[in-house]
C-alpha positions as a Markdown table, in Angstrom:
| # | Residue | x | y | z |
|---|---|---|---|---|
| 1 | Met | 104.2 | 243.1 | -90.4 |
| 2 | Gly | 100.6 | 242.1 | -89.3 |
| 3 | Phe | 99.7 | 241.1 | -93.0 |
| 4 | Ala | 102.7 | 239.2 | -93.5 |
| 5 | Ser | 102.3 | 237.3 | -90.2 |
| 6 | Leu | 98.6 | 236.5 | -91.0 |
| 7 | Tyr | 99.7 | 235.2 | -94.3 |
| 8 | Arg | 102.3 | 232.8 | -92.8 |
| 9 | Ser | 99.7 | 231.5 | -90.1 |
| 10 | Tyr | 96.9 | 231.2 | -92.5 |
| 11 | Asn | 99.1 | 229.1 | -94.8 |
| 12 | Thr | 100.1 | 227.0 | -92.0 |
| 13 | Tyr | 96.4 | 226.4 | -91.3 |
| 14 | Val | 95.7 | 225.8 | -94.9 |
| 15 | Leu | 98.5 | 223.4 | -95.1 |
| 16 | Leu | 97.2 | 221.4 | -92.0 |
| 17 | Leu | 93.9 | 221.2 | -93.7 |
| 18 | Asn | 95.5 | 220.1 | -96.9 |
| 19 | Tyr | 97.1 | 217.1 | -95.1 |
| 20 | Leu | 93.8 | 216.3 | -93.3 |
| 21 | Trp | 92.0 | 216.2 | -96.7 |
| 22 | Val | 94.7 | 214.3 | -98.7 |
| 23 | Gly | 94.8 | 211.8 | -95.9 |
| 24 | Phe | 91.3 | 210.8 | -96.1 |
| 25 | Phe | 91.8 | 209.8 | -99.7 |
| 26 | Leu | 95.0 | 207.9 | -99.3 |
| 27 | Ala | 93.5 | 206.2 | -96.1 |
| 28 | Ala | 90.7 | 205.1 | -98.3 |
| 29 | Phe | 92.9 | 204.0 | -101.1 |
| 30 | Val | 95.2 | 201.8 | -98.7 |
| 31 | Ser | 91.8 | 200.4 | -97.1 |
| 32 | Gly | 90.6 | 199.5 | -100.5 |
| 33 | Leu | 93.9 | 197.9 | -101.5 |
| 34 | Val | 93.9 | 195.6 | -98.3 |
| 35 | Gln | 90.5 | 194.5 | -98.9 |
| 36 | Trp | 90.9 | 193.7 | -102.6 |
| 37 | Leu | 94.2 | 192.0 | -102.3 |
| 38 | Trp | 94.1 | 190.2 | -98.8 |
| 39 | Leu | 90.2 | 190.0 | -98.4 |
| 40 | Gly | 89.3 | 189.3 | -102.0 |
| 41 | Asp | 86.8 | 192.0 | -102.2 |
| 42 | Ala | 86.9 | 192.8 | -105.9 |
| 43 | Glu | 84.0 | 195.2 | -105.7 |
| 44 | Ile | 85.7 | 197.7 | -103.3 |
| 45 | Phe | 87.2 | 200.3 | -105.8 |
| 46 | Ala | 83.8 | 200.1 | -107.7 |
| 47 | Arg | 82.0 | 201.5 | -104.4 |
| 48 | Leu | 84.7 | 203.8 | -103.9 |
| 49 | Met | 84.2 | 205.4 | -107.2 |
| 50 | Gln | 80.5 | 205.1 | -106.8 |
| 51 | Ala | 80.9 | 207.2 | -103.6 |
| 52 | Val | 82.9 | 209.6 | -105.5 |
| 53 | Phe | 80.1 | 210.4 | -107.8 |
| 54 | Asp | 77.2 | 210.1 | -105.2 |
| 55 | Ser | 78.9 | 212.5 | -102.8 |
| 56 | Ala | 79.7 | 215.0 | -105.6 |
| 57 | Lys | 76.1 | 215.0 | -106.6 |
| 58 | Ala | 74.8 | 215.1 | -103.1 |
| 59 | Ala | 77.0 | 218.4 | -102.4 |
| 60 | Phe | 75.8 | 220.1 | -105.5 |
| 61 | Glu | 72.0 | 219.5 | -104.6 |
| 62 | Ile | 72.6 | 220.5 | -100.9 |
| 63 | Ser | 74.3 | 223.7 | -102.1 |
| 64 | Leu | 71.6 | 224.5 | -104.6 |
| 65 | Gly | 68.9 | 223.7 | -102.1 |
| 66 | Leu | 70.2 | 226.3 | -99.7 |
| 67 | Thr | 70.1 | 229.2 | -101.7 |
| 68 | Gly | 66.5 | 230.3 | -101.0 |
| 69 | Ala | 66.7 | 229.8 | -97.1 |
| 70 | Leu | 70.3 | 231.3 | -96.9 |
| 71 | Ala | 69.1 | 234.5 | -98.9 |
| 72 | Phe | 66.1 | 234.9 | -96.6 |
| 73 | Trp | 68.1 | 234.5 | -93.4 |
| 74 | Leu | 70.9 | 236.6 | -94.5 |
| 75 | Gly | 68.5 | 239.2 | -95.7 |
| 76 | Met | 66.7 | 239.2 | -92.4 |
| 77 | Leu | 70.0 | 239.6 | -90.6 |
| 78 | Arg | 70.9 | 242.7 | -92.8 |
| 79 | Val | 67.5 | 244.2 | -91.7 |
| 80 | Gly | 68.4 | 243.5 | -87.9 |
| 81 | Glu | 71.8 | 245.0 | -88.3 |
| 82 | Arg | 70.6 | 248.2 | -90.1 |
| 83 | Gly | 67.5 | 248.2 | -87.4 |
| 84 | Gly | 70.0 | 248.8 | -84.6 |
| 85 | Phe | 69.9 | 245.2 | -83.0 |
| 86 | Leu | 73.8 | 244.9 | -83.4 |
| 87 | Gly | 74.2 | 248.2 | -81.8 |
| 88 | Leu | 71.7 | 247.2 | -78.8 |
| 89 | Leu | 73.9 | 244.2 | -78.4 |
| 90 | Thr | 77.1 | 246.3 | -78.4 |
| 91 | Arg | 75.7 | 248.6 | -75.7 |
| 92 | Gly | 74.7 | 245.6 | -73.4 |
| 93 | Leu | 78.1 | 243.8 | -73.8 |
| 94 | Ser | 80.2 | 247.0 | -73.1 |
| 95 | Pro | 80.0 | 247.2 | -69.3 |
| 96 | Leu | 81.1 | 243.5 | -68.9 |
| 97 | Leu | 84.0 | 243.8 | -71.3 |
| 98 | Arg | 85.3 | 246.9 | -69.2 |
| 99 | Arg | 85.3 | 244.9 | -66.2 |
| 100 | Val | 87.0 | 241.8 | -67.4 |
| 101 | Met | 89.7 | 243.5 | -69.5 |
| 102 | Pro | 90.6 | 246.4 | -67.2 |
| 103 | Gln | 93.9 | 246.9 | -68.9 |
| 104 | Val | 92.0 | 248.3 | -72.0 |
| 105 | Pro | 91.0 | 251.9 | -71.7 |
| 106 | Pro | 87.1 | 252.3 | -71.9 |
| 107 | Asp | 87.3 | 254.9 | -74.8 |
| 108 | His | 90.2 | 252.8 | -76.8 |
| 109 | Pro | 89.3 | 251.8 | -80.4 |
| 110 | Ala | 89.8 | 248.1 | -79.3 |
| 111 | Met | 86.9 | 248.0 | -77.0 |
| 112 | Gly | 84.5 | 249.4 | -79.7 |
| 113 | Ala | 86.0 | 246.5 | -82.1 |
| 114 | Met | 85.6 | 244.0 | -79.7 |
| 115 | Val | 81.9 | 244.6 | -78.7 |
| 116 | Met | 80.9 | 244.9 | -82.3 |
| 117 | Asn | 82.8 | 241.5 | -83.0 |
| 118 | Leu | 81.0 | 239.8 | -80.1 |
| 119 | Ser | 77.7 | 241.1 | -81.1 |
| 120 | Ala | 78.2 | 240.0 | -84.7 |
| 121 | Asn | 79.0 | 236.4 | -83.6 |
| 122 | Val | 76.0 | 236.5 | -81.4 |
| 123 | Leu | 74.0 | 237.2 | -84.5 |
| 124 | Gly | 75.8 | 234.8 | -86.5 |
| 125 | Leu | 77.1 | 237.5 | -89.0 |
| 126 | Asp | 80.3 | 235.5 | -89.8 |
| 127 | Asn | 81.2 | 237.8 | -92.6 |
| 128 | Ala | 81.2 | 241.0 | -90.3 |
| 129 | Ala | 82.4 | 239.2 | -87.2 |
| 130 | Thr | 85.9 | 238.1 | -88.8 |
| 131 | Pro | 87.1 | 241.6 | -89.9 |
| 132 | Leu | 85.9 | 243.1 | -86.6 |
| 133 | Gly | 87.7 | 240.4 | -84.8 |
| 134 | Ile | 91.1 | 241.0 | -86.6 |
| 135 | Lys | 90.6 | 244.7 | -86.1 |
| 136 | Ala | 90.0 | 244.3 | -82.5 |
| 137 | Met | 93.2 | 242.0 | -82.2 |
| 138 | Gln | 95.2 | 244.9 | -84.0 |
| 139 | Glu | 94.1 | 247.4 | -81.6 |
| 140 | Leu | 94.7 | 245.4 | -78.5 |
| 141 | Gln | 98.2 | 244.7 | -80.0 |
| 142 | Ser | 98.8 | 248.6 | -79.7 |
| 143 | Leu | 98.4 | 248.1 | -76.1 |
| 144 | Asn | 100.6 | 245.1 | -75.9 |
| 145 | Pro | 104.1 | 245.8 | -74.0 |
| 146 | Lys | 105.4 | 242.5 | -75.5 |
| 147 | Pro | 104.5 | 242.4 | -79.3 |
| 148 | Asp | 105.6 | 238.8 | -79.8 |
| 149 | Thr | 103.5 | 237.3 | -76.7 |
| 150 | Ala | 99.8 | 237.5 | -76.3 |
| 151 | Ser | 98.6 | 239.8 | -73.7 |
| 152 | Asp | 95.8 | 239.0 | -71.2 |
| 153 | Ala | 93.2 | 240.8 | -73.3 |
| 154 | Gln | 94.2 | 239.1 | -76.4 |
| 155 | Ile | 93.7 | 235.7 | -74.8 |
| 156 | Leu | 90.5 | 236.4 | -73.3 |
| 157 | Phe | 89.1 | 237.8 | -76.4 |
| 158 | Phe | 90.6 | 234.7 | -78.3 |
| 159 | Val | 89.0 | 232.2 | -76.1 |
| 160 | Ile | 85.6 | 233.9 | -76.1 |
| 161 | Asn | 85.7 | 233.9 | -79.8 |
| 162 | Ala | 87.0 | 230.2 | -79.9 |
| 163 | Ser | 84.2 | 229.0 | -77.5 |
| 164 | Ser | 81.5 | 229.6 | -80.1 |
| 165 | Ile | 79.1 | 232.3 | -78.8 |
| 166 | Thr | 76.7 | 232.2 | -81.7 |
| 167 | Leu | 73.1 | 232.3 | -80.4 |
| 168 | Phe | 71.6 | 232.4 | -84.0 |
| 169 | Pro | 72.7 | 229.2 | -85.7 |
| 170 | Val | 71.5 | 230.2 | -89.1 |
| 171 | Ser | 73.5 | 227.9 | -91.3 |
| 172 | Ile | 72.5 | 224.8 | -89.1 |
| 173 | Leu | 69.0 | 225.7 | -89.3 |
| 174 | Val | 69.4 | 226.0 | -93.2 |
| 175 | Phe | 71.2 | 222.7 | -93.6 |
| 176 | Arg | 68.7 | 220.9 | -91.4 |
| 177 | Ala | 65.8 | 222.3 | -93.5 |
| 178 | Gln | 67.5 | 221.3 | -96.7 |
| 179 | Met | 68.1 | 217.8 | -95.6 |
| 180 | Gly | 64.3 | 217.4 | -94.7 |
| 181 | Ala | 64.1 | 217.6 | -91.0 |
| 182 | Ala | 60.6 | 217.6 | -89.6 |
| 183 | His | 61.4 | 220.6 | -87.1 |
| 184 | Pro | 64.5 | 222.1 | -88.3 |
| 185 | Ala | 64.6 | 224.5 | -85.4 |
| 186 | Asp | 64.1 | 221.8 | -82.6 |
| 187 | Val | 68.0 | 221.8 | -82.0 |
| 188 | Val | 68.0 | 225.7 | -81.1 |
| 189 | Ile | 67.4 | 225.2 | -77.3 |
| 190 | Pro | 70.2 | 222.3 | -77.0 |
| 191 | Ile | 72.5 | 224.4 | -79.0 |
| 192 | Leu | 71.9 | 227.5 | -76.7 |
| 193 | Met | 72.5 | 225.4 | -73.6 |
| 194 | Ala | 75.7 | 223.6 | -74.9 |
| 195 | Thr | 77.2 | 226.9 | -76.3 |
| 196 | Phe | 76.8 | 228.6 | -73.1 |
| 197 | Cys | 78.7 | 225.6 | -71.4 |
| 198 | Ser | 81.5 | 226.2 | -74.0 |
| 199 | Thr | 81.7 | 229.8 | -73.5 |
| 200 | Phe | 81.4 | 229.6 | -69.7 |
| 201 | Val | 84.2 | 227.1 | -69.3 |
| 202 | Gly | 86.1 | 229.0 | -71.6 |
| 203 | Phe | 85.9 | 232.3 | -69.8 |
| 204 | Thr | 86.1 | 230.9 | -66.4 |
| 205 | Ser | 89.3 | 229.0 | -67.3 |
| 206 | Val | 91.0 | 232.3 | -68.6 |
| 207 | Ala | 89.5 | 234.5 | -65.5 |
| 208 | Leu | 91.0 | 232.0 | -63.2 |
| 209 | Arg | 94.6 | 232.2 | -64.9 |
| 210 | Gln | 94.4 | 236.1 | -64.9 |
| 211 | Arg | 92.8 | 236.4 | -61.5 |
| 212 | Ile | 89.8 | 238.5 | -63.0 |
| 213 | Ala | 87.8 | 239.7 | -60.0 |
| 214 | Leu | 84.8 | 237.5 | -60.7 |
| 215 | Arg | 83.1 | 239.0 | -57.5 |
| 216 | Asp | 83.0 | 242.4 | -59.2 |
| 217 | Pro | 79.1 | 243.5 | -58.8 |
| 218 | Val | 78.9 | 243.9 | -62.8 |
| 219 | Ile | 80.4 | 240.8 | -63.6 |
| 220 | Leu | 78.3 | 238.8 | -61.1 |
| 221 | Val | 75.1 | 240.5 | -62.5 |
| 222 | Tyr | 76.0 | 239.4 | -66.2 |
| 223 | Leu | 77.2 | 235.8 | -65.1 |
| 224 | Ser | 74.2 | 235.4 | -62.8 |
| 225 | Gly | 71.9 | 236.6 | -65.5 |
| 226 | Phe | 73.4 | 234.1 | -68.1 |
| 227 | Val | 73.5 | 231.2 | -65.6 |
| 228 | Leu | 69.9 | 231.8 | -64.4 |
| 229 | Ala | 68.7 | 232.0 | -67.9 |
| 230 | Val | 70.1 | 228.7 | -69.0 |
| 231 | Ala | 69.2 | 227.2 | -65.8 |
| 232 | Gly | 65.7 | 228.1 | -66.2 |
| 233 | Leu | 65.7 | 226.3 | -69.6 |
| 234 | Ala | 67.2 | 223.3 | -68.2 |
| 235 | Leu | 64.8 | 223.2 | -65.3 |
| 236 | Tyr | 61.8 | 223.8 | -67.6 |
| 237 | Phe | 62.6 | 221.3 | -70.2 |
| 238 | Gly | 64.3 | 218.8 | -67.9 |
| 239 | Gly | 61.0 | 218.4 | -65.9 |
| 240 | Leu | 59.0 | 217.2 | -69.1 |
| 241 | Pro | 58.6 | 213.8 | -70.5 |
| 242 | Gln | 61.0 | 213.6 | -73.6 |
| 243 | Asp | 58.1 | 213.7 | -76.2 |
| 244 | Glu | 56.6 | 216.8 | -74.7 |
| 245 | Met | 60.1 | 218.2 | -74.3 |
| 246 | Gln | 60.9 | 217.9 | -78.0 |
| 247 | Arg | 57.5 | 219.3 | -79.0 |
| 248 | Asn | 57.9 | 222.4 | -76.6 |
| 249 | Ser | 61.6 | 222.9 | -77.5 |
| 250 | Ala | 60.4 | 223.0 | -81.3 |
| 251 | Ala | 57.7 | 225.3 | -80.5 |
| 252 | Phe | 59.7 | 227.6 | -78.2 |
| 253 | Ser | 62.5 | 227.7 | -80.8 |
| 254 | Asn | 60.3 | 228.6 | -83.6 |
| 255 | Leu | 58.6 | 231.2 | -81.5 |
| 256 | Leu | 62.0 | 232.6 | -80.6 |
| 257 | Leu | 63.1 | 232.8 | -84.1 |
| 258 | Phe | 60.0 | 234.6 | -85.5 |
| 259 | Ser | 60.2 | 236.8 | -82.6 |
| 260 | Leu | 63.7 | 237.8 | -83.9 |
| 261 | Ile | 62.2 | 238.3 | -87.2 |
| 262 | Ala | 59.5 | 240.6 | -85.8 |
| 263 | Leu | 62.1 | 242.3 | -83.6 |
| 264 | Phe | 64.4 | 243.0 | -86.7 |
| 265 | Leu | 61.5 | 244.6 | -88.6 |
| 266 | Ala | 60.2 | 246.7 | -85.6 |
| 267 | Gly | 63.7 | 247.9 | -85.2 |
| 268 | Ala | 64.0 | 249.1 | -89.1 |
| 269 | Val | 60.6 | 250.9 | -88.7 |
| 270 | Arg | 61.6 | 252.5 | -85.6 |
| 271 | Arg | 64.8 | 253.8 | -87.2 |
| 272 | Arg | 63.0 | 254.5 | -90.5 |
| 273 | Val | 65.2 | 252.1 | -92.5 |
| 274 | Asn | 64.0 | 250.5 | -95.8 |
| 275 | Ala | 63.7 | 247.1 | -94.5 |
| 276 | Tyr | 62.9 | 245.8 | -98.0 |
| 277 | Asp | 65.9 | 247.3 | -99.7 |
| 278 | Ala | 68.0 | 246.0 | -96.6 |
| 279 | Phe | 66.6 | 242.6 | -96.9 |
| 280 | Val | 67.3 | 242.5 | -100.8 |
| 281 | Glu | 71.0 | 243.5 | -100.1 |
| 282 | Gly | 71.5 | 240.9 | -97.5 |
| 283 | Ala | 69.6 | 238.1 | -99.6 |
| 284 | Lys | 72.1 | 238.6 | -102.5 |
| 285 | Glu | 74.8 | 237.4 | -100.2 |
| 286 | Gly | 72.8 | 234.3 | -99.7 |
| 287 | Phe | 73.2 | 233.4 | -103.4 |
| 288 | Thr | 76.8 | 234.2 | -103.3 |
| 289 | Thr | 77.3 | 232.2 | -100.1 |
| 290 | Ala | 75.6 | 229.1 | -101.6 |
| 291 | Ile | 77.6 | 229.2 | -104.6 |
| 292 | Thr | 80.9 | 230.0 | -102.6 |
| 293 | Ile | 80.5 | 226.8 | -100.3 |
| 294 | Leu | 80.0 | 224.5 | -103.1 |
| 295 | Pro | 83.7 | 223.5 | -103.9 |
| 296 | Tyr | 84.3 | 223.0 | -100.0 |
| 297 | Leu | 81.1 | 220.8 | -99.9 |
| 298 | Val | 82.4 | 218.9 | -102.9 |
| 299 | Ala | 85.9 | 218.4 | -101.6 |
| 300 | Met | 85.0 | 217.5 | -98.0 |
| 301 | Leu | 81.7 | 215.5 | -98.8 |
| 302 | Val | 83.6 | 213.4 | -101.4 |
| 303 | Ala | 86.6 | 212.7 | -99.0 |
| 304 | Ile | 84.3 | 211.5 | -96.3 |
| 305 | Gly | 82.2 | 209.6 | -98.8 |
| 306 | Val | 85.2 | 207.6 | -100.0 |
| 307 | Leu | 86.4 | 207.2 | -96.4 |
| 308 | Arg | 82.8 | 205.8 | -95.3 |
| 309 | Ala | 82.6 | 203.3 | -98.4 |
| 310 | Ser | 86.3 | 202.0 | -97.8 |
| 311 | Gly | 85.0 | 200.9 | -94.4 |
| 312 | Leu | 87.6 | 202.7 | -92.5 |
| 313 | Leu | 85.4 | 205.2 | -90.8 |
| 314 | Glu | 83.1 | 202.4 | -89.7 |
| 315 | Ala | 86.0 | 200.4 | -88.5 |
| 316 | Ile | 87.2 | 203.4 | -86.3 |
| 317 | Met | 83.7 | 203.9 | -85.1 |
| 318 | Ser | 83.3 | 200.4 | -84.2 |
| 319 | Gly | 86.6 | 200.4 | -82.1 |
| 320 | Met | 85.2 | 203.4 | -80.3 |
| 321 | Arg | 82.0 | 201.5 | -79.7 |
| 322 | Phe | 83.9 | 198.5 | -78.3 |
| 323 | Val | 85.7 | 200.8 | -75.8 |
| 324 | Gly | 82.4 | 202.4 | -75.0 |
| 325 | Asp | 80.6 | 198.9 | -74.5 |
| 326 | Ala | 83.5 | 197.7 | -72.4 |
| 327 | Val | 82.9 | 200.5 | -69.7 |
| 328 | Arg | 79.0 | 200.0 | -70.3 |
| 329 | Leu | 78.3 | 203.2 | -71.9 |
| 330 | Asp | 75.5 | 204.1 | -74.2 |
| 331 | Val | 77.6 | 204.3 | -77.6 |
| 332 | Arg | 75.1 | 206.1 | -79.7 |
| 333 | Phe | 77.1 | 209.2 | -79.5 |
| 334 | Val | 80.2 | 207.7 | -81.3 |
| 335 | Asp | 78.7 | 208.2 | -84.5 |
| 336 | Ala | 78.8 | 212.1 | -84.1 |
| 337 | Leu | 82.4 | 212.2 | -82.8 |
| 338 | Pro | 84.0 | 212.8 | -86.1 |
| 339 | Thr | 82.2 | 216.1 | -86.2 |
| 340 | Ala | 83.7 | 216.9 | -82.8 |
| 341 | Leu | 87.1 | 215.6 | -83.8 |
| 342 | Ile | 87.5 | 217.7 | -86.9 |
| 343 | Lys | 85.6 | 220.7 | -85.7 |
| 344 | Pro | 88.9 | 222.4 | -83.9 |
| 345 | Phe | 90.8 | 222.0 | -87.3 |
| 346 | Ser | 88.4 | 222.8 | -90.0 |
| 347 | Gly | 84.9 | 224.4 | -90.1 |
| 348 | Ser | 84.0 | 223.1 | -93.7 |
| 349 | Gly | 85.2 | 219.6 | -92.6 |
| 350 | Ala | 83.1 | 219.5 | -89.5 |
| 351 | Arg | 80.1 | 220.7 | -91.6 |
| 352 | Ala | 80.8 | 218.0 | -94.2 |
| 353 | Met | 80.9 | 215.5 | -91.3 |
| 354 | Met | 77.4 | 216.6 | -89.9 |
| 355 | Leu | 75.9 | 216.6 | -93.3 |
| 356 | Asp | 77.3 | 213.1 | -93.7 |
| 357 | Ser | 75.8 | 211.9 | -90.5 |
| 358 | Met | 72.4 | 213.4 | -91.8 |
| 359 | Arg | 72.9 | 211.4 | -95.1 |
| 360 | Ala | 74.2 | 208.3 | -93.3 |
| 361 | Tyr | 71.7 | 208.1 | -90.4 |
| 362 | Gly | 68.8 | 210.3 | -91.3 |
| 363 | Val | 68.4 | 214.0 | -90.5 |
| 364 | Asp | 66.2 | 213.6 | -87.5 |
| 365 | Ser | 68.3 | 210.6 | -86.2 |
| 366 | Phe | 70.2 | 210.8 | -82.7 |
| 367 | Ala | 73.4 | 211.0 | -84.3 |
| 368 | Ala | 72.7 | 213.7 | -86.8 |
| 369 | Arg | 71.1 | 215.7 | -84.1 |
| 370 | Leu | 74.0 | 215.3 | -81.8 |
| 371 | Ala | 76.6 | 216.2 | -84.6 |
| 372 | Thr | 74.3 | 219.4 | -85.3 |
| 373 | Val | 74.4 | 220.3 | -81.6 |
| 374 | Ile | 78.3 | 219.7 | -81.5 |
| 375 | Gln | 78.6 | 221.8 | -84.7 |
| 376 | Gly | 76.8 | 224.8 | -83.1 |
| 377 | Ser | 78.4 | 224.8 | -79.7 |
| 378 | Thr | 82.0 | 224.5 | -80.7 |
| 379 | Glu | 84.4 | 226.5 | -82.9 |
| 380 | Thr | 87.5 | 226.1 | -85.3 |
| 381 | Thr | 90.0 | 227.0 | -82.6 |
| 382 | Phe | 93.1 | 226.7 | -84.5 |
| 383 | Tyr | 91.8 | 228.7 | -87.4 |
| 384 | Val | 90.9 | 231.5 | -85.2 |
| 385 | Leu | 94.1 | 231.0 | -83.6 |
| 386 | Ala | 95.8 | 231.4 | -86.9 |
| 387 | Val | 93.8 | 234.3 | -88.2 |
| 388 | Tyr | 93.5 | 236.7 | -85.2 |
| 389 | Phe | 97.2 | 236.0 | -83.6 |
| 390 | Gly | 98.7 | 235.8 | -87.2 |
| 391 | Ala | 97.2 | 239.2 | -88.0 |
| 392 | Val | 99.3 | 240.8 | -85.2 |
| 393 | Gly | 102.5 | 238.7 | -85.2 |
| 394 | Val | 102.0 | 237.1 | -82.0 |
| 395 | Lys | 104.0 | 233.9 | -81.7 |
| 396 | Asn | 103.8 | 233.0 | -77.9 |
| 397 | Val | 100.3 | 232.5 | -77.2 |
| 398 | Lys | 100.7 | 231.1 | -73.8 |
| 399 | Tyr | 97.6 | 229.3 | -72.6 |
| 400 | Ala | 95.3 | 230.5 | -75.1 |
| 401 | Val | 95.0 | 227.1 | -76.9 |
| 402 | Gly | 94.6 | 225.2 | -74.0 |
| 403 | Cys | 91.7 | 227.4 | -72.7 |
| 404 | Gly | 90.3 | 227.3 | -76.2 |
| 405 | Leu | 90.3 | 223.5 | -76.6 |
| 406 | Leu | 88.9 | 223.2 | -72.9 |
| 407 | Ala | 86.1 | 225.2 | -74.1 |
| 408 | Asp | 85.7 | 223.0 | -77.1 |
| 409 | Met | 85.7 | 220.0 | -74.7 |
| 410 | Ala | 83.0 | 221.4 | -72.5 |
| 411 | Gly | 80.8 | 222.2 | -75.6 |
| 412 | Val | 81.2 | 218.5 | -76.8 |
| 413 | Val | 80.4 | 217.1 | -73.4 |
| 414 | Ala | 77.5 | 219.4 | -72.7 |
| 415 | Ala | 76.2 | 218.6 | -76.2 |
| 416 | Ile | 76.2 | 214.9 | -75.7 |
| 417 | Ala | 74.4 | 215.2 | -72.3 |
| 418 | Ile | 71.9 | 217.7 | -73.4 |
| 419 | Thr | 71.1 | 215.8 | -76.6 |
| 420 | Tyr | 70.7 | 212.4 | -74.8 |
| 421 | Arg | 68.3 | 214.3 | -72.6 |
| 422 | Phe | 66.4 | 216.0 | -75.5 |
| 423 | Phe | 66.5 | 213.3 | -78.2 |
| 424 | Gly | 67.9 | 210.1 | -76.5 |
């Protein structure tokens, strides 16, 4: 039953993505016809075909260039996993989950699967997080008195997952490095701050609906700790001139990343894990991952490339800028909005939009950095919905989608505000 429901829900999601992808090409074709027949632009289809070839070539070059960096980081993450860092995060999150999900017995298998899933998400271990998330949802379903309706615990678990809690954005750092960023890690602190806003709003919205006792001492300690940590970053960096803020942010981010490497290796030594073998095992996945994402990059980058070459994407952006100018807004954020609009529906589409921003405006431009922060602080809400609830046959998800999209919106708004402060 669970597999059949997952299959149907995933097919629905794939169908939606198919319409989105095909729509890009057809919209570009119609725009090209209008420009050729009515505006007399005889070169429009030559530009469209050139965009096809250029975008396909760029997708291959990007994917090929990712191999080394992906191999390194996935290897290091495997060392961290074997070294006990995942277990450490799991023990740290368990007390909080027991308080916010009182209907789940502490010794129930669902609890272990949930904390492992969230810990894997924090480390950016997507391949491990998704199977653990499905397992957690299946275990929560065994406690669900209404199998066709989402339980409170399932909704909270979904929204936390859909609010992008990744604190180690490996793929984003790799893409920025591949595209030639001066300091690939200078977006880490903005992403941490924006993803906190997304998760906090998502969690709070569900807590209010479910009347979770936020005054519980354990919950207060966790929430206060998270809030103080992010507020401390905001106060420290917010009080600096922008140039100094960028330098310190890049320096702190690089220190944080290398400290994680050292911590992973120290954990492996402490647990007497063969760190080298673990690294090689994880690094092999880097090569496989780089090859795996090539077709998706080609598909989405070409679709976005022809949409941009047709002039339709720029026309849409110009309309948004006109509205922004009318209300006297700084409209530079508009160039990154395509990433925000596509992200709830398609991770690969949003990634391609982010890469398109890097190619069109420059990897260290304001638009590209904002697209990167949005990509790191929001999630593919409808994909997570299809996979997690589809795996257990839940049809009535109640307010789960609303809270998930509210978290996405909070992440986008926070990303815009924070990027203006750091890079504006």
